[in-house]
Every structure is written in C-alpha cells, then in structure tokens.
N, CA, C and O atoms as a DFTB+ gen file, in Angstrom:
664 C
 N C O
     1  1     209.302     -28.872      96.075
     2  2     208.851     -29.507      97.351
     3  2     208.024     -30.666      97.006
     4  3     207.207     -30.648      96.085
     5  1     208.267     -31.733      97.807
     6  2     207.383     -32.959      97.605
     7  2     206.456     -33.052      98.778
     8  3     206.600     -32.352      99.780
     9  1     205.480     -33.956      98.626
    10  2     204.578     -34.239      99.737
    11  2     205.352     -34.871     100.942
    12  3     205.004     -34.612     102.094
    13  1     206.354     -35.662     100.681
    14  2     207.078     -36.169     101.694
    15  2     207.879     -35.130     102.520
    16  3     208.039     -35.276     103.732
    17  1     208.377     -34.082     101.830
    18  2     209.068     -32.952     102.407
    19  2     208.075     -32.112     103.239
    20  3     208.417     -31.661     104.333
    21  1     206.861     -31.903     102.728
    22  2     205.987     -31.067     103.495
    23  2     205.448     -31.787     104.734
    24  3     205.152     -31.183     105.765
    25  1     205.334     -33.171     104.569
    26  2     204.960     -33.961     105.747
    27  2     205.992     -33.832     106.922
    28  3     205.634     -33.759     108.097
    29  1     207.226     -33.812     106.537
    30  2     208.347     -33.599     107.468
    31  2     208.114     -32.308     108.114
    32  3     208.161     -32.231     109.342
    33  1     207.856     -31.248     107.356
    34  2     207.720     -29.891     107.978
    35  2     206.425     -29.910     108.936
    36  3     206.477     -29.378     110.045
    37  1     205.346     -30.500     108.495
    38  2     204.160     -30.585     109.432
    39  2     204.388     -31.424     110.646
    40  3     203.895     -31.086     111.722
    41  1     205.160     -32.571     110.514
    42  2     205.639     -33.334     111.714
    43  2     206.509     -32.485     112.684
    44  3     206.346     -32.542     113.903
    45  1     207.460     -31.679     112.075
    46  2     208.196     -30.734     112.802
    47  2     207.326     -29.743     113.568
    48  3     207.536     -29.454     114.746
    49  1     206.313     -29.227     112.812
    50  2     205.372     -28.135     113.300
    51  2     204.642     -28.718     114.559
    52  3     204.547     -28.024     115.572
    53  1     204.169     -29.875     114.513
    54  2     203.573     -30.535     115.545
    55  2     204.433     -30.861     116.782
    56  3     203.929     -30.899     117.904
    57  1     205.740     -31.096     116.557
    58  2     206.695     -31.402     117.543
    59  2     206.932     -30.072     118.254
    60  3     206.915     -30.003     119.483
    61  1     207.176     -28.907     117.385
    62  2     207.502     -27.669     117.998
    63  2     206.326     -27.126     118.835
    64  3     206.566     -26.494     119.864
    65  1     205.002     -27.366     118.406
    66  2     203.875     -26.925     119.204
    67  2     203.897     -27.751     120.497
    68  3     203.627     -27.193     121.560
    69  1     204.179     -28.934     120.460
    70  2     204.242     -29.776     121.692
    71  2     205.268     -29.200     122.672
    72  3     205.028     -29.123     123.877
    73  1     206.399     -28.803     122.129
    74  2     207.547     -28.318     122.976
    75  2     207.125     -26.930     123.609
    76  3     207.399     -26.633     124.772
    77  1     206.464     -26.145     122.779
    78  2     206.032     -24.874     123.216
    79  2     204.941     -25.071     124.439
    80  3     204.989     -24.370     125.450
    81  1     204.063     -25.985     124.260
    82  2     202.964     -26.239     125.247
    83  2     203.699     -26.756     126.574
    84  3     203.299     -26.408     127.685
    85  1     204.768     -27.583     126.400
    86  2     205.434     -28.010     127.575
    87  2     206.150     -26.796     128.339
    88  3     206.196     -26.775     129.569
    89  1     206.663     -25.863     127.603
    90  2     207.273     -24.811     128.179
    91  2     206.342     -23.745     128.830
    92  3     206.739     -23.113     129.809
    93  1     205.130     -23.545     128.307
    94  2     204.250     -22.703     128.930
    95  2     203.323     -23.300     130.025
    96  3     202.449     -22.653     130.602
    97  1     203.623     -24.651     130.252
    98  2     202.702     -25.263     131.188
    99  2     202.805     -24.596     132.684
   100  3     201.805     -24.517     133.398
   101  1     204.025     -24.146     133.078
   102  2     204.069     -23.614     134.411
   103  2     203.488     -22.218     134.585
   104  3     203.375     -21.743     135.715
   105  1     203.105     -21.528     133.466
   106  2     202.535     -20.174     133.479
   107  2     201.100     -20.159     133.914
   108  3     200.286     -21.017     133.571
   109  1     200.834     -19.133     134.691
   110  2     199.378     -18.920     135.158
   111  2     198.594     -18.363     133.946
   112  3     199.150     -17.906     132.948
   113  1     197.317     -18.436     134.108
   114  2     196.475     -17.835     133.063
   115  2     196.724     -16.308     132.994
   116  3     196.696     -15.662     131.947
   117  1     196.970     -15.800     134.231
   118  2     197.277     -14.342     134.274
   119  2     198.475     -13.941     133.500
   120  3     198.484     -12.940     132.783
   121  1     199.489     -14.740     133.653
   122  2     200.789     -14.606     132.788
   123  2     200.553     -14.669     131.351
   124  3     201.078     -13.900     130.546
   125  1     199.641     -15.733     131.017
   126  2     199.422     -15.892     129.547
   127  2     198.512     -14.780     128.905
   128  3     198.519     -14.530     127.699
   129  1     197.753     -14.161     129.805
   130  2     196.903     -13.008     129.280
   131  2     197.520     -11.733     129.355
   132  3     197.015     -10.791     128.745
   133  1     198.591     -11.584     130.054
   134  2     199.262     -10.343     130.287
   135  2     199.624      -9.706     128.864
   136  3     200.131     -10.389     127.973
   137  1     199.352      -8.454     128.726
   138  2     199.687      -7.745     127.508
   139  2     201.068      -7.510     127.477
   140  3     201.538      -6.709     128.286
   141  1     201.833      -8.111     126.627
   142  2     203.401      -7.888     126.557
   143  2     203.731      -7.108     125.338
   144  3     204.868      -7.146     124.869
   145  1     202.795      -6.412     124.814
   146  2     202.977      -5.417     123.745
   147  2     203.535      -6.181     122.440
   148  3     204.275      -5.594     121.649
   149  1     203.192      -7.353     122.280
   150  2     203.671      -8.102     121.126
   151  2     202.449      -7.984     120.052
   152  3     201.457      -7.293     120.281
   153  1     202.623      -8.703     118.905
   154  2     201.723      -8.456     117.858
   155  2     200.244      -8.773     118.189
   156  3     199.327      -8.184     117.617
   157  1     200.034      -9.767     119.174
   158  2     198.636     -10.096     119.566
   159  2     198.580      -9.970     120.958
   160  3     197.919     -10.795     121.589
   161  1     199.198      -9.027     121.563
   162  2     199.148      -8.660     123.069
   163  2     200.129      -9.555     123.922
   164  3     201.246      -9.152     124.246
   165  1     199.645     -10.773     124.256
   166  2     200.503     -11.634     125.081
   167  2     200.562     -13.098     124.487
   168  3     200.361     -13.365     123.302
   169  1     200.854     -13.961     125.434
   170  2     201.085     -15.377     125.066
   171  2     199.733     -15.995     124.557
   172  3     199.717     -16.744     123.581
   173  1     198.687     -15.680     125.202
   174  2     197.409     -16.310     124.844
   175  2     196.944     -15.761     123.546
   176  3     196.472     -16.525     122.703
   177  1     197.046     -14.487     123.331
   178  2     196.543     -13.848     122.068
   179  2     197.357     -14.421     120.936
   180  3     196.831     -14.705     119.860
   181  1     198.749     -14.606     121.198
   182  2     199.606     -15.195     120.048
   183  2     199.210     -16.583     119.800
   184  3     199.022     -16.974     118.648
   185  1     199.055     -17.460     120.963
   186  2     198.603     -18.701     120.701
   187  2     197.375     -18.880     119.824
   188  3     197.299     -19.630     118.851
   189  1     196.404     -18.072     120.312
   190  2     195.160     -18.078     119.567
   191  2     195.333     -17.680     118.064
   192  3     194.751     -18.294     117.170
   193  1     196.144     -16.643     117.841
   194  2     196.444     -16.382     116.441
   195  2     197.008     -17.430     115.592
   196  3     196.592     -17.627     114.450
   197  1     198.055     -18.181     116.192
   198  2     198.707     -19.210     115.452
   199  2     197.592     -20.393     115.104
   200  3     197.416     -20.857     113.978
   201  1     196.931     -20.753     116.215
   202  2     195.929     -21.777     116.034
   203  2     194.874     -21.319     115.027
   204  3     194.525     -22.116     114.157
   205  1     194.358     -20.137     115.075
   206  2     193.354     -19.666     114.258
   207  2     193.843     -19.649     112.810
   208  3     193.088     -20.043     111.921
   209  1     195.128     -19.191     112.525
   210  2     195.542     -19.240     111.128
   211  2     195.714     -20.638     110.679
   212  3     195.475     -20.914     109.503
   213  1     196.135     -21.610     111.573
   214  2     196.399     -22.982     111.207
   215  2     194.941     -23.538     110.740
   216  3     194.824     -24.207     109.713
   217  1     193.927     -23.233     111.513
   218  2     192.610     -23.786     111.194
   219  2     192.149     -23.121     109.858
   220  3     191.617     -23.812     108.989
   221  1     192.355     -21.767     109.691
   222  2     191.865     -21.110     108.603
   223  2     192.430     -21.754     107.299
   224  3     191.732     -22.047     106.329
   225  1     193.768     -21.936     107.391
   226  2     194.316     -22.581     106.150
   227  2     193.823     -23.941     105.948
   228  3     193.501     -24.287     104.812
   229  1     193.726     -24.803     107.003
   230  2     193.211     -26.146     106.892
   231  2     191.811     -26.115     106.275
   232  3     191.494     -26.851     105.341
   233  1     190.989     -25.224     106.845
   234  2     189.600     -25.120     106.344
   235  2     189.546     -24.834     104.882
   236  3     188.806     -25.443     104.110
   237  1     190.421     -23.811     104.510
   238  2     190.364     -23.498     103.034
   239  2     190.732     -24.675     102.119
   240  3     190.145     -24.923     101.066
   241  1     191.771     -25.385     102.627
   242  2     192.274     -26.493     101.785
   243  2     191.190     -27.712     101.732
   244  3     191.184     -28.526     100.808
   245  1     190.351     -27.746     102.734
   246  2     189.487     -28.820     102.796
   247  2     188.081     -28.406     102.244
   248  3     187.110     -29.159     102.328
   249  1     188.027     -27.095     101.643
   250  2     186.829     -26.582     101.206
   251  2     185.699     -26.222     102.035
   252  3     184.519     -26.210     101.684
   253  1     186.249     -25.885     103.349
   254  2     185.263     -25.267     104.313
   255  2     185.359     -23.772     104.370
   256  3     186.361     -23.250     103.882
   257  1     184.443     -23.039     104.902
   258  2     184.417     -21.621     105.166
   259  2     185.245     -21.320     106.410
   260  3     184.865     -21.724     107.509
   261  1     186.357     -20.626     106.264
   262  2     187.135     -20.360     107.491
   263  2     186.495     -19.251     108.329
   264  3     185.759     -18.367     107.891
   265  1     186.899     -19.432     109.654
   266  2     186.475     -18.346     110.633
   267  2     187.567     -18.171     111.629
   268  3     188.224     -19.145     111.996
   269  1     187.803     -16.897     112.111
   270  2     188.832     -16.681     113.040
   271  2     188.351     -17.063     114.578
   272  3     187.192     -16.959     114.981
   273  1     189.330     -17.464     115.251
   274  2     189.115     -17.928     116.780
   275  2     189.171     -16.557     117.494
   276  3     189.640     -15.555     116.955
   277  1     188.699     -16.583     118.653
   278  2     188.810     -15.320     119.615
   279  2     189.469     -15.932     120.983
   280  3     189.205     -17.020     121.495
   281  1     190.266     -15.083     121.375
   282  2     190.929     -15.378     122.804
   283  2     189.889     -15.712     123.862
   284  3     190.077     -16.634     124.656
   285  1     188.813     -14.979     123.872
   286  2     187.879     -15.143     124.965
   287  2     187.226     -16.554     124.932
   288  3     186.607     -16.966     125.914
   289  1     187.358     -17.266     123.844
   290  2     186.807     -18.637     123.743
   291  2     187.684     -19.652     124.416
   292  3     187.380     -20.844     124.461
   293  1     188.917     -19.090     125.006
   294  2     189.850     -20.067     125.499
   295  2     190.134     -19.721     126.968
   296  3     191.081     -18.966     127.188
   297  1     189.390     -20.209     128.028
   298  2     189.487     -19.878     129.297
   299  2     190.696     -20.376     129.961
   300  3     191.098     -19.864     131.006
   301  1     191.326     -21.423     129.350
   302  2     192.652     -21.977     129.957
   303  2     193.480     -22.464     128.855
   304  3     193.061     -22.483     127.698
   305  1     194.671     -22.864     129.200
   306  2     195.665     -23.377     128.219
   307  2     195.289     -24.732     127.846
   308  3     195.598     -25.201     126.750
   309  1     194.584     -25.422     128.791
   310  2     194.165     -26.846     128.481
   311  2     193.140     -26.854     127.300
   312  3     193.148     -27.718     126.424
   313  1     192.285     -25.844     127.355
   314  2     191.199     -25.756     126.373
   315  2     191.776     -25.444     124.962
   316  3     191.304     -25.984     123.962
   317  1     192.796     -24.571     124.904
   318  2     193.374     -24.244     123.567
   319  2     194.297     -25.484     123.154
   320  3     194.415     -25.792     121.968
   321  1     194.911     -26.142     124.116
   322  2     195.718     -27.375     123.807
   323  2     194.820     -28.426     123.097
   324  3     195.130     -28.996     122.051
   325  1     193.668     -28.612     123.792
   326  2     192.736     -29.630     123.144
   327  2     192.317     -29.261     121.792
   328  3     192.214     -30.134     120.930
   329  1     192.068     -28.028     121.544
   330  2     191.661     -27.601     120.143
   331  2     192.772     -27.674     119.177
   332  3     192.600     -27.858     117.972
   333  1     193.993     -27.513     119.784
   334  2     195.266     -27.624     118.972
   335  2     195.495     -29.194     118.526
   336  3     195.906     -29.573     117.429
   337  1     195.159     -29.936     119.546
   338  2     195.369     -31.392     119.300
   339  2     194.430     -31.855     118.109
   340  3     194.796     -32.620     117.217
   341  1     193.216     -31.308     118.212
   342  2     192.176     -31.659     117.183
   343  2     192.680     -31.278     115.782
   344  3     192.625     -32.049     114.823
   345  1     193.194     -29.979     115.734
   346  2     193.755     -29.499     114.506
   347  2     194.860     -30.401     113.883
   348  3     194.846     -30.747     112.702
   349  1     195.782     -30.737     114.748
   350  2     196.862     -31.695     114.330
   351  2     196.391     -33.051     113.887
   352  3     197.029     -33.675     113.039
   353  1     195.260     -33.545     114.451
   354  2     194.711     -34.790     113.971
   355  2     194.009     -34.534     112.642
   356  3     194.119     -35.353     111.729
   357  1     193.274     -33.392     112.503
   358  2     192.586     -33.151     111.206
   359  2     193.562     -32.941     110.054
   360  3     193.384     -33.427     108.937
   361  1     194.603     -32.186     110.397
   362  2     195.565     -31.855     109.262
   363  2     196.316     -33.028     108.947
   364  3     196.680     -33.172     107.780
   365  1     196.624     -33.944     109.859
   366  2     197.334     -35.188     109.566
   367  2     196.517     -36.067     108.650
   368  3     197.079     -36.679     107.741
   369  1     195.178     -36.160     108.854
   370  2     194.345     -36.921     107.983
   371  2     194.162     -36.238     106.565
   372  3     193.942     -36.899     105.550
   373  1     194.262     -34.982     106.582
   374  2     194.170     -34.333     105.235
   375  2     195.466     -34.618     104.485
   376  3     195.373     -34.935     103.299
   377  1     196.598     -34.541     105.026
   378  2     197.856     -34.798     104.425
   379  2     197.859     -36.201     104.031
   380  3     198.336     -36.454     102.925
   381  1     197.425     -37.127     104.721
   382  2     197.476     -38.621     104.300
   383  2     196.751     -38.789     103.037
   384  3     197.205     -39.519     102.157
   385  1     195.555     -38.100     102.891
   386  2     194.699     -38.276     101.733
   387  2     194.992     -37.486     100.593
   388  3     194.284     -37.548      99.588
   389  1     196.069     -36.684     100.680
   390  2     196.495     -35.700      99.590
   391  2     197.345     -36.403      98.538
   392  3     198.369     -37.016      98.839
   393  1     196.886     -36.292      97.302
   394  2     197.749     -36.795      96.224
   395  2     198.863     -35.860      95.881
   396  3     198.733     -34.661      96.128
   397  1     199.890     -36.303      95.358
   398  2     201.077     -35.586      94.933
   399  2     200.619     -34.586      93.855
   400  3     201.093     -33.450      93.833
   401  1     199.765     -34.971      93.023
   402  2     199.197     -34.035      91.997
   403  2     198.536     -32.852      92.537
   404  3     198.796     -31.716      92.140
   405  1     197.624     -33.138      93.502
   406  2     196.844     -32.060      94.178
   407  2     197.796     -31.224      95.070
   408  3     197.613     -30.009      95.137
   409  1     198.715     -31.761      95.697
   410  2     199.744     -31.128      96.399
   411  2     200.508     -30.040      95.564
   412  3     200.826     -28.967      96.078
   413  1     200.773     -30.331      94.353
   414  2     201.703     -29.359      93.499
   415  2     200.751     -28.464      92.597
   416  3     201.193     -27.574      91.870
   417  1     199.505     -28.756      92.700
   418  2     198.525     -27.927      91.759
   419  2     198.268     -26.554      92.314
   420  3     198.304     -26.380      93.532
   421  1     198.003     -25.543      91.461
   422  2     197.487     -24.294      91.893
   423  2     196.256     -24.460      92.867
   424  3     195.407     -25.322      92.644
   425  1     196.189     -23.698      93.842
   426  2     194.986     -23.753      94.698
   427  2     194.475     -22.255      95.002
   428  3     195.199     -21.448      95.585
   429  1     193.291     -21.973      94.601
   430  2     192.727     -20.653      94.782
   431  2     192.010     -20.508      96.137
   432  3     191.344     -21.443      96.583
   433  1     192.133     -19.410      96.754
   434  2     191.443     -19.004      97.891
   435  2     191.106     -17.574      98.047
   436  3     191.699     -16.715      97.393
   437  1     190.143     -17.282      98.920
   438  2     189.854     -15.832      99.115
   439  2     190.113     -15.453     100.547
   440  3     189.630     -16.094     101.480
   441  1     190.869     -14.420     100.702
   442  2     191.250     -13.888     102.076
   443  2     190.065     -13.239     102.727
   444  3     189.013     -13.173     102.091
   445  1     190.145     -12.775     103.890
   446  2     189.064     -12.206     104.752
   447  2     188.649     -10.831     104.160
   448  3     187.550     -10.357     104.448
   449  1     189.528     -10.174     103.322
   450  2     189.207      -8.954     102.706
   451  2     188.493      -9.043     101.361
   452  3     188.106      -8.055     100.736
   453  1     188.344     -10.368     100.950
   454  2     187.708     -10.666      99.584
   455  2     188.696     -10.761      98.449
   456  3     188.291     -10.910      97.296
   457  1     190.013     -10.677      98.748
   458  2     191.001     -10.779      97.636
   459  2     191.235     -12.205      97.253
   460  3     191.400     -13.043      98.139
   461  1     191.260     -12.531      95.995
   462  2     191.457     -13.834      95.509
   463  2     192.866     -14.058      95.137
   464  3     193.466     -13.196      94.494
   465  1     193.481     -15.241      95.523
   466  2     194.823     -15.493      95.369
   467  2     194.942     -16.995      94.857
   468  3     194.126     -17.839      95.228
   469  1     195.928     -17.279      94.042
   470  2     196.212     -18.622      93.554
   471  2     197.696     -18.855      93.738
   472  3     198.542     -18.101      93.258
   473  1     197.973     -19.919      94.447
   474  2     199.366     -20.419      94.702
   475  2     199.311     -21.909      94.785
   476  3     198.309     -22.495      95.194
   477  1     200.403     -22.519      94.392
   478  2     200.440     -24.003      94.505
   479  2     200.159     -24.364      96.056
   480  3     200.652     -23.700      96.967
   481  1     199.393     -25.384      96.250
   482  2     199.082     -25.816      97.625
   483  2     200.358     -25.979      98.384
   484  3     200.404     -25.624      99.562
   485  1     201.420     -26.505      97.769
   486  2     202.623     -26.790      98.535
   487  2     203.140     -25.433      99.120
   488  3     203.600     -25.418     100.261
   489  1     203.074     -24.264      98.345
   490  2     203.593     -23.118      98.863
   491  2     202.717     -22.533      99.981
   492  3     203.232     -21.878     100.887
   493  1     201.464     -22.754      99.928
   494  2     200.542     -22.328     100.982
   495  2     200.969     -23.086     102.283
   496  3     201.050     -22.503     103.364
   497  1     201.223     -24.343     102.129
   498  2     201.486     -25.255     103.281
   499  2     202.909     -24.873     103.893
   500  3     203.092     -24.934     105.108
   501  1     203.889     -24.485     103.024
   502  2     205.147     -24.010     103.522
   503  2     204.853     -22.723     104.271
   504  3     205.394     -22.574     105.367
   505  1     204.041     -21.765     103.787
   506  2     203.843     -20.498     104.436
   507  2     203.195     -20.820     105.897
   508  3     203.564     -20.227     106.911
   509  1     202.243     -21.773     105.888
   510  2     201.561     -22.076     107.184
   511  2     202.594     -22.436     108.374
   512  3     202.548     -21.996     109.523
   513  1     203.509     -23.310     107.849
   514  2     204.570     -23.797     108.747
   515  2     205.517     -22.632     109.210
   516  3     205.840     -22.500     110.391
   517  1     205.913     -21.850     108.274
   518  2     206.762     -20.718     108.464
   519  2     206.015     -19.649     109.401
   520  3     206.643     -19.020     110.252
   521  1     204.760     -19.497     109.212
   522  2     203.995     -18.574     110.076
   523  2     203.981     -19.000     111.489
   524  3     204.187     -18.186     112.389
   525  1     203.734     -20.303     111.726
   526  2     203.777     -20.788     113.071
   527  2     205.147     -20.600     113.717
   528  3     205.283     -20.165     114.861
   529  1     206.144     -20.949     112.925
   530  2     207.548     -20.727     113.475
   531  2     207.824     -19.277     113.880
   532  3     208.438     -19.072     114.927
   533  1     207.428     -18.302     113.152
   534  2     207.598     -16.971     113.447
   535  2     206.946     -16.548     114.729
   536  3     207.533     -15.856     115.561
   537  1     205.634     -17.011     114.877
   538  2     204.912     -16.590     116.079
   539  2     205.437     -17.382     117.377
   540  3     205.433     -16.837     118.481
   541  1     205.895     -18.717     117.179
   542  2     206.412     -19.321     118.349
   543  2     207.597     -18.592     118.833
   544  3     207.810     -18.487     120.041
   545  1     208.377     -18.087     117.948
   546  2     209.548     -17.223     118.295
   547  2     209.176     -16.004     119.249
   548  3     209.827     -15.673     120.240
   549  1     208.059     -15.415     118.798
   550  2     207.433     -14.246     119.663
   551  2     207.099     -14.748     121.047
   552  3     207.360     -14.068     122.040
   553  1     206.502     -15.982     121.125
   554  2     206.123     -16.501     122.473
   555  2     207.349     -16.740     123.299
   556  3     207.342     -16.506     124.507
   557  1     208.419     -17.211     122.661
   558  2     209.728     -17.422     123.370
   559  2     210.216     -16.085     124.021
   560  3     210.648     -16.033     125.173
   561  1     210.112     -15.031     123.199
   562  2     210.586     -13.777     123.647
   563  2     209.692     -13.274     124.815
   564  3     210.204     -12.690     125.771
   565  1     208.446     -13.486     124.740
   566  2     207.459     -12.980     125.807
   567  2     207.729     -13.901     127.044
   568  3     207.566     -13.395     128.155
   569  1     208.127     -15.211     126.953
   570  2     208.512     -15.922     128.132
   571  2     209.715     -15.431     128.761
   572  3     209.849     -15.515     129.982
   573  1     210.621     -14.912     128.002
   574  2     211.828     -14.331     128.484
   575  2     211.435     -13.107     129.281
   576  3     211.938     -12.907     130.387
   577  1     210.573     -12.304     128.761
   578  2     210.060     -11.094     129.435
   579  2     209.491     -11.438     130.913
   580  3     209.630     -10.713     131.898
   581  1     208.869     -12.600     130.877
   582  2     208.217     -13.126     132.182
   583  2     209.175     -13.837     133.050
   584  3     208.798     -14.349     134.104
   585  1     210.604     -13.896     132.581
   586  2     211.655     -14.484     133.314
   587  2     211.409     -15.990     133.489
   588  3     211.779     -16.554     134.519
   589  1     210.749     -16.690     132.432
   590  2     210.502     -18.024     132.438
   591  2     211.610     -18.775     131.648
   592  3     212.355     -18.169     130.878
   593  1     211.692     -20.063     131.855
   594  2     212.674     -20.862     131.212
   595  2     212.012     -21.082     129.792
   596  3     210.808     -21.312     129.680
   597  1     212.854     -20.999     128.740
   598  2     212.333     -21.118     127.306
   599  2     212.904     -22.445     126.770
   600  3     213.777     -23.077     127.364
   601  1     212.353     -22.818     125.614
   602  2     212.702     -24.000     125.011
   603  2     212.935     -23.687     123.480
   604  3     212.242     -22.879     122.862
   605  1     213.980     -24.406     122.929
   606  2     214.229     -24.261     121.522
   607  2     213.403     -25.108     120.614
   608  3     213.415     -26.335     120.716
   609  1     212.656     -24.450     119.689
   610  2     211.983     -25.286     118.741
   611  2     212.484     -25.215     117.413
   612  3     211.711     -25.356     116.466
   613  1     213.746     -25.002     117.239
   614  2     214.487     -25.020     115.989
   615  2     214.306     -26.205     115.277
   616  3     214.311     -27.258     115.916
   617  1     214.126     -26.227     113.898
   618  2     213.944     -27.261     113.015
   619  2     215.114     -28.273     113.121
   620  3     214.914     -29.486     113.058
   621  1     216.308     -27.741     113.279
   622  2     217.482     -28.602     113.364
   623  2     217.381     -29.529     114.717
   624  3     217.851     -30.665     114.778
   625  1     216.733     -28.907     115.733
   626  2     216.632     -29.783     116.908
   627  2     215.778     -30.904     116.831
   628  3     215.979     -31.977     117.400
   629  1     214.676     -30.578     116.001
   630  2     213.726     -31.705     115.711
   631  2     214.396     -32.743     114.846
   632  3     214.136     -33.928     115.054
   633  1     215.293     -32.370     113.831
   634  2     215.906     -33.352     113.041
   635  2     216.993     -34.090     113.842
   636  3     217.226     -35.272     113.589
   637  1     217.641     -33.451     114.768
   638  2     218.578     -34.218     115.573
   639  2     217.838     -35.193     116.472
   640  3     218.318     -36.312     116.654
   641  1     216.724     -34.840     117.032
   642  2     215.941     -35.774     117.868
   643  2     215.365     -36.887     117.041
   644  3     215.346     -38.047     117.452
   645  1     214.898     -36.523     115.873
   646  2     214.325     -37.581     114.910
   647  2     215.402     -38.564     114.599
   648  3     215.188     -39.775     114.659
   649  1     216.597     -38.044     114.257
   650  2     217.785     -38.879     113.774
   651  2     218.227     -39.732     114.901
   652  3     218.716     -40.830     114.637
   653  1     218.102     -39.324     116.188
   654  2     218.625     -40.132     117.274
   655  2     217.648     -41.282     117.652
   656  3     217.994     -42.225     118.364
   657  1     216.449     -41.144     117.145
   658  2     215.483     -42.151     117.360
   659  2     215.483     -43.278     116.355
   660  3     214.891     -44.340     116.548
   661  1     216.174     -42.990     115.282
   662  2     216.366     -44.065     114.241
   663  2     215.333     -43.996     113.243
   664  3     215.323     -44.796     112.308
C-alpha cells in the first residue's frame, strides 16, 4: 500500500460519509435515537461509534491521548456532522504531512485495555477505513428497518463518480 492509495481510500471514506449524512437528513432525532438492536443501538449510537473510532485512531497517530465520544454529547445530527467535518479536515492535514517512510513504518499504540500493539501505520489506516465501511452498512440496514430510502456507499460507486469527473 502506498500513501497515494491510502489517500484514495480516505477520500472515498469522506465521500461515503457525506452520502450517508445526505441519506439520514430526513430522519428525525427520535428515529436516529431509536434502539434498533444493532451493535450500538440505533443510528445515532452507530454514527457516534464510527466517529469516535475515527478520532481515536487519528489522535493515536498524531501523538494525542484518545478518548471515546458519547452519544449524549450529540443532541442533533447537525452537531455530529460538524464534529465529523472537523475530523475530515484534521485527518486530511495529517495525511498531507505524512512521509512515505512514516506511512510504511511500524507504529505502536496502546488500546483502551492497556494492550500494546505494533502494526505498520498503513495497515492501521486501512483498518480505519474498513471499520467505517462496515458500520455504514449497519446504518443502511437500520434505515431499511425504518422504511427509509437508502444510498449505496460502495467503493466502486465512488470510483465511477470520480472517473466521470475526469
């Protein structure tokens, strides 16, 4: 994996997040908070989990102490979207300043249980994108349960759209 390839995945990730927020815009806060018996309850819980994991990984990579977000800190979808936009801006800056050498080097981190792991930064970054993709899929399923129109956030759709723009 090259830095250019991971940049493509992070660009896709931002695009897919944007598509997801467009799709959930018609939902009420009550619908977003409804417990749909998914991994993190409902749509809001899953959104907070995705964003929290994104920020945890980003903080680790930037040498900051990570902390988990809480659903109660997000009284509206607009508030979580604003925090998400800040994350995308920050991670974009991090990627721009990342050398190819550091990108491929082993990176050590400690999880919340105190376990220490070392993996190349590139693999951690691939994991972060994959993690988001998995949970966006859960949100699509929850939207179907609410009988809402869903959107496809498949990577190939991003590539097709990107290719059509030239």
